[in-house]
N, C-alpha and C positions, 0 to 999 in steps of 0.2 A: 594343954592350951597351945594352939598354933602360934608360932612366932610371927609377929608382924614384920613383913619384909621392909628393907630399906628401899626407897624410891629415888631413882636417878632420872632427872628430867633434862633433856636437851631442848634447846629453843626456849629456855625458861624466861627470856626477856619478852617474849611475845604475849599477846593478850590471853590466849588459851593457856600458855605455859604458866603465866602468873596466876590465872584462875585456879588451875590444878594445884599449883604450889600452895596457895592459900587454903584450898579445900583440904588437902592432905595434912598440912601442918596443923590445922585446927582439929583434925581427926586423931592427931597424936602420932602420925607416921614420922619416921626419920627421913627427911627429904633433902636431897642435894641437887642444886640447880647448876646447869652447865650452858656455856655459850662458846662460840668460836673466839669471842673476845671476852676475857675475864674481867671482873669488876667486883664491887662490894657484894658479898654474899653470893657471888656467881663464880664458879670454877671454870677453868679452861678445859675444853673437851680433850685436850692432849693428855690430861691426867685421868681420864675416864677409865681406861682399861685397868690401870693400877688401883684406882679407887674401888672398882668392882671386885678385884681380887682381894684387896685388904678388908673389904666389908663382907667377904664370902658371898658375893653376889647380891641379888635382889631383883627388883623390877625396873627395867629401863624403858621409860616412856620417851619415844623418839618423835619430837615435834619439830625439830629444827628444819626450817624451810625458808628460802630467801624471799619468796614472792607470794602474793595473793593472785587469784586468777587473772585479773585485769593487767597487773604488772608483768605477768608471765608473757602476755602477748606483746608488750612493748619492749621487753628485754628477753627475747626468746632463747638466748644461749645460757642464761645463768643457772637454770636448773641442771643442765647437762654439764656445765663447767664446775659447779660448786656442790649442789645438793646431792646429786646421785653419786659422784665420787666420794663425798663425805660419808654417805650411807655405806658405800662399799667398804670404806676403811673400817667403820665400826663393826660391820658384819665380819670382816676379815679378822679383826682383833678378837672378837668373840669366838670364832671358829678355831683359831690357832691355839687358843687356851683350853683345849678339850678336857684336860684333867683338872682344870681350875674353874675359870669363870663360866665356861659354856654350860655346864650342868647345874650351876647355881644361879643362873641369870635367866629371867624371862623377858622377852623383848616385845614391846607393844608399839606398833607403828600407826601413826595418825594419817590415814589416807582420806579419800573424799568420795562423795557420791558422784562427783564429776567424771569418775572413771567409766560410768555406764553410758554417758552421752545422751542422745535423744532417741526416744522410741517412736516408731511410725504410728503406733497405737496410742492415742492420748489417754487411754485407761490403764496403761501399763503400770504395774507396781513392781519396781525392780527388786529382785532377790539375788542373794549372793552367788548363785550358780549361773546367773545370766551372763551372756557375753559382754565384754567391755568394748565399747566403741566411742571413746572420748572425742568430743568436738574441740576441746581446748588444749593448748599446750600444757597447761597446768594438769589437766586430767591425764594427758599422755605421759607426762613425767611420773605421775603417781602410779600409773600402770606399770611402768618400768621398775619403779621402786618395789612394788608388790611382787613382781616376778623375781627380783633379787632376793627378797626375803623368803619367798616360797622355796627357792633353790637352797637357801641356807637352812631352812627348816627340814628339807630332805636330808641334810647332813648332820642333823642333830639339834639345831637351834629350836628352842621352845618359843614360839612366836604367835602373836595375835595381830591381825590387821583390822583396823576399824575404819569403815567407810562412813564418814560422818556427813550429815546433810548440811544445813546452814545454821551453825550455832549463833546465839545472840544472848544478850543479857550481861555482857561484861561491864561492870560498873567500876568507876575509878579511873583516874588519869584524864588528861586533856588532849590525847592524840586526835589526829584528824579522824573523822568517822570512817569506819571500815565495815562494809556490809549495808544492805538496804535499810534495815531497821534503825541502826544508829544514824544513817544519813537522813532518814525521814524525821527522826527526832531532832536532829540538828537544824533541819530546815524549819520545823515548827517553832523551836525555841528562838531562833534568830530571824524569823520572818524572811527566810531566803527561799528562792525558788528551787524546787527539787527537780533535777533532770531525770526524767523517767525514760528508761530504755523501752522502745516500742510503744504499744498502745495500752500497756498495763494488764494484758490478758495472761502474761506468763505466770505459771503457777509453780511455787517452790515450797519445799518442806523447811520449816523453821523449828529448831530445837533449842529449848531453854538450857542455859549453861548448867544450872543445878542438876537437871536430868542427865546431862552428859557426864558430869563429874561422878554422879552416882553409878552410872553404867561402867565407867572406868574402875571405880572401886570394886564393883562386883566381879569384874574380869580379873582383877588382882586377887580377890578373896577366893574365887572359885578356880583360879589357875587354869583358865580355859585357853585353848589354842585354836587357830583357824581364822577365817575371815567373817566379819560381822558388820551388818548395817547398824548404825546408831542414828536413829531418826524419830521424828514424832509420828510417822505413819500417815500424816495428812498433808495436804498441800492447799495453799490459798493463793489467789491471784494478787498481783501487785495492786490492782484497783481496789480490791477488798481490804487489803492491808492498809492502804491510805485512808479509806473510810473508817476503819476501826480506830486508827490513831486520832483522826479528827474527832470522832465521837468521844474517845477517852479523855483527850486533852482539852477539847473545846476550842481548838485552834485550827482554822482552815489552813491547809497546806497548798501553796501555789505550785503548780506542776507545769513543766515544759517537756513535751515529748520530743525525743530524738531517736534516730534509728538504733535498733538493737544490734550489737556486734554479732557477727556470724557465729562466734564460738559460744555465745550464751545459750544455754539449754532453756527451752521454753516450757517444758513439762518435766517435773521431777517429783516422783513419789516413791517411797522406799518401804519395804516390809521390814519390821524389826522382830519378826517371829522367831528367827534363829537365836538371837541373843536372849529373847524371852525364855525359850526352852532351855537354854544353857545356864541361865543365871536367875531367872524369875524377874528380870528387869522389864519395867514398862514405863513410858514417860508419864509423869504425873502433873505437869504444869501445862494447861491448855494455853493456846496462843494469847488469848485475851488477858488471862491472868499474868502471863509472862511479860506482856507489854506494860501492864500496870507496874509490875515489880521493877522493870527496867527503867521506866520513866521516873518512878518514885525514888529509885536508888541513885539516880543522877541528880537528886535534890530538886526535881521539878515539883511544883505545888499546884499545877493546874489540871490534875486528873479530876474530872467532874463526876463521872458516872462509873462506879465500880460494880 
């Protein structure tokens, strides 16, 4: 029987980090959560190299990142001042321990579909071998991070890079809404106006959190390496997304249009065929079902039409 690896998660205080922690703990994995500032049940990242060595390695899920895309534009230096140097230190620590933690640790980096940027062809479905031309500072920093990891992989690091679309479905907590779907649900629940970027024609890929967690689990189980898109494989316009939520909740959403920022990609669709071939993973939660799960999970009771 294959030994279940220990899982080490950086950025464990974030929404996705918490979701993955919960998922793997419930699955029976030994999970240790790390942050640059330690706290209750959260370890300091300074102890990570020693912990990997003491545990004879495992799987390191690197999610730690200081900003979301919009914040990256308003604070343009932080990714280069903090996130990329932090990643460089982790990779250095892994590589310098060649006889210990390097060959017993697998590294999984959470990148973004933002690395591809905007295609001139609206029918483009991005694949992993396509060139990266990010429009945003967030995407640009992720490209640099990927390059650092690929260089380390050429020196012996066993690594996987996950280019994730737009995950949603994070339930629990009272943080400010992050992402279009939570923002729309917040507007519906509180009868507040939703500020829509552009005319609503922008099409994005939305991936339910349960599907993402399962993809990560299969990557761990199959011990795969390389770069993979993790996405639903479909895209929907913001206009359509608003209509779907109005239909499901029975609540009209007031919308005010404002100019879309120049860095926001208007068309994003990604192929997941490479990860499917490697692991058998396919997304199983359609957008409509995922919206119902998310709304209901937030203790909303006004879903009318399932």
